[in-house]
C-alpha positions in Angstrom: 0.0 0.0 0.0 1.6 3.2 -1.2 0.6 6.7 0.0 -0.5 7.7 -3.5 -2.3 5.7 -6.2 -1.4 7.3 -9.6 -4.0 7.0 -12.3 -4.1 7.7 -16.1 -5.4 11.2 -15.4 -2.3 11.9 -13.3 -0.1 10.7 -16.1 -1.9 13.0 -18.6 -1.6 16.0 -16.4 2.1 15.4 -15.7 2.6 15.0 -19.5 0.9 18.4 -20.0 3.1 20.0 -17.4 6.3 18.5 -18.8 5.2 19.5 -22.3 4.7 23.1 -21.2 8.1 23.2 -19.6 9.7 21.8 -22.8 7.7 24.2 -25.0 9.0 27.2 -23.1 12.6 25.9 -23.4 12.1 25.1 -27.1 10.9 28.7 -27.8 14.5 29.9 -27.0 16.3 27.5 -29.2 17.1 30.1 -31.9 18.1 32.8 -29.4 21.2 30.9 -28.3 23.6 31.4 -31.2 26.7 31.8 -29.0 27.9 30.8 -25.6 27.1 34.2 -24.1 23.4 33.8 -25.2 23.3 30.2 -24.1 24.6 31.1 -20.7 22.5 34.3 -20.4 25.6 36.5 -19.9 25.6 39.4 -22.3 22.8 39.9 -24.9 19.8 38.6 -23.1 18.1 41.4 -21.2 15.4 40.5 -18.7 12.3 42.5 -18.0 12.3 43.6 -14.4 9.2 41.6 -13.7 10.8 38.4 -15.1 14.0 38.9 -13.3 12.6 39.5 -9.8 9.6 37.2 -9.9 11.5 34.3 -11.3 13.9 34.9 -8.4 11.0 34.4 -6.0 10.8 30.7 -6.8 12.2 28.3 -4.2 13.5 24.8 -4.6 13.0 21.3 -3.3 15.7 21.6 -0.6 14.1 24.7 0.9 10.7 23.0 0.8 11.8 20.0 2.8 13.8 22.0 5.3 11.0 24.5 6.0 8.2 22.0 6.2 10.3 19.9 8.5 11.1 23.0 10.6 7.4 23.9 10.9 6.4 20.4 11.8 9.2 20.2 14.5 8.7 23.6 16.1 5.1 24.7 15.3 4.1 28.3 15.1 7.4 29.6 16.7 9.1 28.4 13.5 7.2 31.0 11.5 7.8 33.7 14.1 11.5 33.1 14.0 11.8 32.6 10.3 10.3 36.0 9.3 13.0 38.2 11.0 15.7 35.8 9.9 14.6 36.1 6.3 14.4 39.9 6.5 17.9 39.9 8.0 19.2 37.8 5.1 17.7 40.0 2.4 18.8 43.3 4.1 22.3 42.1 4.9 23.4 39.3 2.6 21.6 40.6 -0.5 23.2 44.0 -0.1 26.6 42.6 0.5 26.5 40.2 -2.4 25.2 42.8 -4.7 27.6 45.6 -3.8 30.7 43.4 -3.9 30.0 42.5 -7.5 31.7 39.2 -6.7 29.8 37.5 -9.6 30.9 40.0 -12.2 34.3 38.4 -12.9 32.5 35.2 -13.9 30.1 36.9 -16.3 33.0 38.8 -17.9 35.3 35.8 -18.0 38.0 37.7 -16.1 38.6 35.6 -13.0 42.3 36.4 -12.7 42.8 36.1 -9.0 43.9 32.7 -7.7 41.9 33.2 -4.6 38.8 33.9 -6.7 39.3 30.9 -8.8 39.7 28.7 -5.7 36.5 29.9 -4.0 34.5 29.7 -7.2 35.8 26.2 -7.8 34.6 25.4 -4.2 31.3 27.1 -5.0 30.8 24.8 -8.1 31.6 21.7 -6.0 29.2 22.9 -3.3 26.4 23.3 -5.9 27.2 19.9 -7.3 26.8 18.4 -3.9 23.6 20.3 -3.4 22.3 18.9 -6.7 23.1 15.4 -5.4 21.2 16.2 -2.2 18.2 17.4 -4.2 18.3 14.2 -6.3 18.4 12.1 -3.1 15.4 14.0 -1.7 13.4 13.6 -4.9 14.1 9.8 -5.0 13.2 9.4 -1.3 9.9 11.2 -1.8 8.9 9.4 -4.9 10.0 6.1 -3.3 7.7 6.8 -0.4 4.8 8.1 -2.4 4.9 5.8 -5.4 7.4 3.0 -4.7 9.6 4.1 -7.6 13.2 3.0 -7.6 16.2 5.3 -8.0 16.6 4.7 -11.8 12.9 5.4 -12.6 12.8 8.6 -10.6 16.1 9.9 -11.7 15.9 9.2 -15.4 12.4 10.7 -15.8 13.2 13.9 -13.9 16.8 14.4 -15.1 15.9 13.6 -18.7 13.4 16.5 -18.7 15.9 18.9 -17.3 18.6 17.8 -19.7 16.3 18.4 -22.7 15.3 21.8 -21.5 18.9 23.0 -20.7 20.4 21.6 -23.9 17.7 23.1 -26.1 16.8 26.4 -24.4 19.9 27.3 -22.4 19.9 29.2 -19.1 17.4 31.8 -20.3 14.7 29.1 -20.5 15.4 28.2 -16.9 14.5 31.8 -15.8 11.2 31.8 -17.6 10.3 28.3 -16.5 10.9 29.5 -12.9 7.9 31.9 -13.3 5.8 28.8 -14.1 7.3 27.1 -11.0 6.5 30.0 -8.8 2.9 30.5 -10.0 1.9 26.8 -9.8 3.6 25.9 -6.5 2.2 29.0 -4.9 -1.3 28.2 -6.0 -1.2 24.6 -4.9 0.4 25.3 -1.5 -2.1 28.1 -0.9 -5.0 25.9 -1.8 -3.8 23.2 0.6 -3.5 25.7 3.4 -7.0 27.2 2.8 -8.6 23.7 2.8 -6.6 22.8 5.9 -7.7 25.9 7.7 -11.3 25.4 6.7 -11.2 21.9 8.2 -9.8 23.1 11.5 -10.6 26.7 12.1 -8.4 29.1 14.1 -9.5 28.1 17.6 -9.3 24.3 16.9 -6.0 24.8 15.2 -4.5 26.3 18.4 -6.2 23.9 20.6 -4.8 21.0 18.6 -1.3 22.3 18.9 -1.8 22.6 22.7 -3.1 19.0 22.8 -0.1 17.7 20.9 2.2 19.4 23.2 0.5 18.0 26.3 0.4 14.5 24.8 4.1 14.7 24.3 4.6 15.7 28.0 5.6 19.3 27.0 4.2 22.7 28.2 0.9 23.5 26.5 2.3 26.5 24.6 5.4 24.7 23.3 4.1 24.8 19.7 2.3 28.2 19.9 4.6 30.6 21.7 8.2 31.5 20.8 10.6 31.2 23.7 13.4 33.5 23.0 15.5 32.2 25.8 15.6 28.7 24.3 16.9 29.9 20.9 19.3 32.7 21.9 22.3 30.4 21.8 21.4 29.2 18.3 20.3 32.5 16.7 23.7 33.3 15.3 23.8 30.0 13.5 20.3 30.5 12.0 21.5 33.8 10.6 24.5 32.1 9.0 22.3 29.3 7.7 20.0 31.8 6.0 23.0 33.1 4.1 24.1 29.6 3.1 20.6 29.0 1.6 20.9 32.1 -0.5 23.9 30.3 -2.1 21.4 27.7 -3.3 19.8 30.3 -5.6 22.9 31.6 -7.5 21.1 32.7 -10.7 19.3 35.5 -8.7 22.4 37.7 -8.8 22.9 37.0 -12.5 19.3 38.0 -13.1 19.9 41.3 -11.3 22.7 42.1 -13.6 20.7 41.2 -16.7 17.5 43.1 -15.7 16.8 46.1 -17.9 15.1 48.3 -15.2 16.1 47.9 -11.6 13.3 49.3 -9.5 13.4 48.9 -5.7 9.6 48.4 -5.8 9.8 45.4 -8.2 12.7 43.9 -6.2 10.8 44.3 -2.9 7.7 42.7 -4.5 9.7 39.7 -5.7 11.2 39.2 -2.3 7.9 39.6 -0.6 6.4 36.9 -2.8 9.3 34.7 -1.9 8.8 35.4 1.8 5.1 34.5 1.3 5.9 31.2 -0.4 8.5 30.2 2.2 6.1 31.1 5.1 3.4 29.0 3.5 5.8 26.0 3.4 6.5 26.4 7.1 2.7 26.5 7.7 2.3 23.2 5.8 4.5 21.6 8.5 2.6 23.4 11.3 -0.8 22.1 9.9 0.6 18.6 9.7 1.4 18.9 13.4 -2.0 20.3 14.3 -4.1 18.0 12.2 -5.5 15.3 14.5 -4.6 11.7 13.7 -8.0 10.3 14.4 -7.8 6.6 14.9 -10.5 4.2 16.3 -10.1 3.0 19.8 -10.2 -0.8 20.6 -10.4 -2.5 24.0 -7.2 -1.5 25.7 -5.6 -0.7 22.4 -5.1 2.1 20.0 -4.6 2.1 16.2 -1.6 3.8 14.8 -0.3 4.4 11.2 3.4 3.6 10.6 5.7 3.8 7.7 7.4 0.5 6.9 9.3 -1.5 4.2 6.8 -3.8 2.5 7.5 -7.3 1.1 8.1 -6.1 -2.4 10.8 -3.6 -1.2 8.7 -0.5 -1.5 8.0 1.9 1.3 4.4 2.1 2.4 2.2 2.5 5.5 0.6 -0.1 7.8 -2.1 0.2 10.4 -1.3 -1.6 13.7 -3.0 -2.0 17.1 -0.8 -1.4 20.1 -1.3 -1.3 23.8 -2.7 2.0 25.1 -1.2 1.8 28.6 1.4 4.4 27.7 0.2 7.9 26.7 0.1 8.5 22.9 2.7 11.0 21.8 1.7 11.1 18.1 2.4 14.5 16.5 -0.5 15.2 14.3 -0.4 13.2 11.0 3.5 13.1 10.9 4.5 9.4 10.4 7.1 7.6 12.4 10.7 7.5 11.1 12.4 4.5 9.4 15.6 3.4 10.9 18.8 2.6 9.0 17.5 -0.9 8.2 14.3 0.6 6.7 12.2 -0.7 9.6 9.9 1.3 11.8 11.9 2.8 14.6 9.5 1.9 17.3 5.9 0.5 17.5 5.0 3.2 20.1 5.7 6.8 19.3 6.8 7.4 22.9 10.4 7.8 21.6 9.3 10.8 19.6 11.1 9.6 16.5 9.1 11.2 13.7 9.7 11.6 10.0 9.4 15.4 10.0 10.8 15.6 6.4 7.7 14.0 5.1 5.3 16.3 6.9 4.8 18.7 4.1 3.8 16.2 1.5 1.7 14.2 4.0 -0.3 17.4 4.6 -0.7 18.0 0.9 -2.0 14.5 0.4 -4.3 14.9 3.4 -5.9 18.1 2.0 -5.8 17.2 -1.7 -5.7 13.4 -2.1 -4.9 13.6 -5.8 -1.5 12.1 -7.0 -0.9 14.9 -9.5 -0.9 17.6 -6.8 2.0 16.1 -4.9 3.8 15.1 -8.2 3.4 18.7 -9.5 5.0 20.1 -6.4 7.9 17.6 -6.4 8.6 17.9 -10.1 8.5 21.7 -10.3 10.6 22.3 -7.2 13.1 19.7 -8.3 13.3 21.2 -11.8 14.0 24.7 -10.3 16.7 23.4 -8.0 18.6 21.2 -10.4 18.3 23.4 -13.5 19.5 26.5 -11.6 22.4 24.8 -9.9 23.6 22.9 -13.0 23.3 26.1 -15.1 25.4 28.1 -12.7 28.0 25.4 -12.3 28.3 25.5 -16.1 28.7 29.3 -16.1 31.5 29.0 -13.6 33.2 26.3 -15.6 33.0 28.0 -19.0 33.3 31.7 -18.0 35.5 31.3 -15.0 37.9 28.7 -16.2 37.5 27.4 -19.8 37.2 30.6 -21.7 40.1 32.5 -20.2 42.5 29.6 -19.7 41.7 26.7 -22.0 40.1 28.0 -25.2 43.2 28.5 -27.3 41.3 29.5 -30.4 39.1 32.1 -28.6 36.2 31.0 -30.8 32.8 31.4 -29.3 31.5 28.3 -31.0 34.0 26.2 -29.1 32.7 27.7 -25.8 29.1 26.9 -26.9 29.8 23.3 -27.5 32.0 23.1 -24.4 29.1 24.5 -22.3 26.7 21.7 -23.6 29.3 19.0 -22.9 30.1 20.4 -19.4 26.3 20.7 -18.6 25.7 17.0 -19.5 28.8 15.9 -17.6 27.7 17.8 -14.4 24.3 16.2 -14.6 25.9 12.8 -14.7 28.1 13.7 -11.7 25.1 15.0 -9.8 23.3 11.7 -10.4 26.3 9.8 -9.1 26.5 11.9 -6.0 22.8 11.6 -5.4 23.0 7.8 -5.6 25.7 7.7 -2.9 23.9 10.1 -0.7 20.6 8.3 -1.1 22.2 4.9 -0.2 24.4 5.9 2.7 23.2 9.1 4.4 20.0 10.4 5.9 18.4 13.8 4.9 19.3 15.6 8.1 23.0 14.7 7.7 22.9 16.1 4.1 21.4 19.4 5.3 24.1 19.7 7.9 26.7 18.9 5.3 25.4 21.7 3.1 25.5 24.2 5.9 29.1 23.3 6.9 30.5 23.3 3.4 28.7 26.4 2.3 29.9 28.6 5.2 33.4 29.4 3.9 31.9 30.4 0.5 29.4 32.6 2.2 32.0 34.4 4.3 34.1 35.0 1.2 31.2 36.4 -0.8 30.0 38.8 1.9 33.4 40.5 2.1 35.5 38.4 4.5 37.9 37.5 1.7 41.0 35.7 2.6 43.9 33.9 1.1 43.2 30.6 -0.6 45.3 28.9 2.1 42.7 30.0 4.7 39.9 28.6 2.6 41.8 25.3 2.2 42.4 25.1 5.9 38.7 25.7 6.6 37.7 22.8 4.3 40.4 20.5 5.8 39.0 21.3 9.2 35.5 20.4 8.0 36.9 17.1 6.6 38.6 16.4 9.9 35.3 17.0 11.8 33.3 14.8 9.4 35.8 11.9 9.7 36.7 12.2 13.4 33.5 13.1 15.1 32.1 10.9 17.8 28.4 11.6 17.5 25.7 9.0 17.8 24.0 8.2 14.5 26.5 10.3 12.5 28.9 8.5 10.0 32.5 8.7 11.0 35.8 6.8 10.8 37.6 7.8 14.0 35.8 8.8 17.2 38.1 11.6 18.3 35.8 14.6 18.8 33.0 14.0 21.2 29.9 16.1 20.4 26.4 15.8 21.7 24.5 15.6 18.4 24.6 16.5 14.7 23.4 20.0 15.6 26.2 20.3 18.1 28.7 19.2 15.5 27.4 21.9 13.1 27.5 24.6 15.8 31.1 23.6 16.7 32.3 23.7 13.1 30.5 27.0 12.3 31.9 28.7 15.4 35.5 27.7 14.6 35.2 28.6 10.9 33.4 31.9 11.2 35.7 32.9 14.1 38.8 32.0 12.1 37.7 34.1 9.1 36.9 37.1 11.3 40.2 36.9 13.1 42.2 36.5 9.8 40.2 39.4 8.2 41.0 41.6 11.2 44.7 40.8 11.2 44.9 41.4 7.5 43.2 44.8 7.8 45.6 45.8 10.7 48.6 44.8 8.6 47.3 46.8 5.7 46.8 49.9 7.9 50.3 49.5 9.3 51.8 49.4 5.9 49.8 52.4 4.8 51.0 54.4 7.8 54.6 53.4 7.2 
């Protein structure tokens, strides 16, 4: 028994959606006569509306992180996210835009060795993020439909490869408008239906009931406790900057926009804030929606995720003893362990699959397979197409054109761009397969945060020598290999840390502190030389 039962109508609707995406890409086939056009660097000029509102789209990684966050923390997640998002667009957007750090790539003038090193790291980071997105997509489709890795990957990646090879980067930008409109409409519809089913008072009462059933204070999921998050606030602010790195084409769009109006930029960011907030609310509604199950004599009925006999992931209904208080969190299913078995028959251990909360809520409100498939396919397309496109821009404009194109012919750059694009997609699939087989989603998210931090610190102005960047990544590698954290992969148990979150905090503190100290020392030395 799978969560979704796909019908012929769902296949027809998915075919129409894929056909629309391909048609948009095909319409740009004659506008990519050279590599600059293909990579959207020079001649293509975007309307301000297109540039900003395509930038409002979000990807699959953000969807999973935010819905998980809302399901885990409740309404405080939304209260905390809004100021963090405003901080990120007020600080990181301004710093990244003013520094013009992306301009050397677009002009193919990356002459500094430090810049080449950090852009190479950025390309590898995006390649890893692409693998994470593939692992997420496969996990979701495995749970929803029982599809294996090959079926999920070939269908989705084949669509993206056709669109990129035919339409180039400019087609990605226009398709992102489609992604933004459709996903916003579907998520908003789910929230409206969920709210109508509960109502404001019952919504809050259910959150209180869930907290009490989990032996927590009643307002745990309705009231933000600033004292409990003060020690982690700095890391959340850094994490918001790292997630900006997952949308690299945004700054290329700003450069290509014909008319830069603050009103249009603010409207685009407001739309993005609205979409991200709705994704958090999906997780909150999954937490608040009661898991109504019939009561038997001395028993209760629970729904659990499990590995079925045919190897697929599905859900079973099981009666268990009701002597212990139920700690079910809404309609969030229990987590599978490393052996793909249910972690516990009773939810008293509070091991829940928060990552599936968003799609479980979507299916609960709109039990049509195409709705969930639309959301997964569109968000996955946005993530992979944008990352692979920017990796190709870095490879061609940052390295191949200035250093390896001996003939200086643009046609060679154009064909090289297509070859690199296909190669990066194959590498992303390989990375996604490894991540899917051996690592869980929360470890992948932590990996992205740790590996993206040195890049973020460089791009916002704390530039340093490439040796410092190399030392930062060697330190991260040391922590990953030598940590002694329960449930986290490692080779040598040298560094004892309480949890995965503790490992991330420790690494982020050392890395950010090291960059700040090195930056301060460099500035003092420069002032001393100037005074001399």
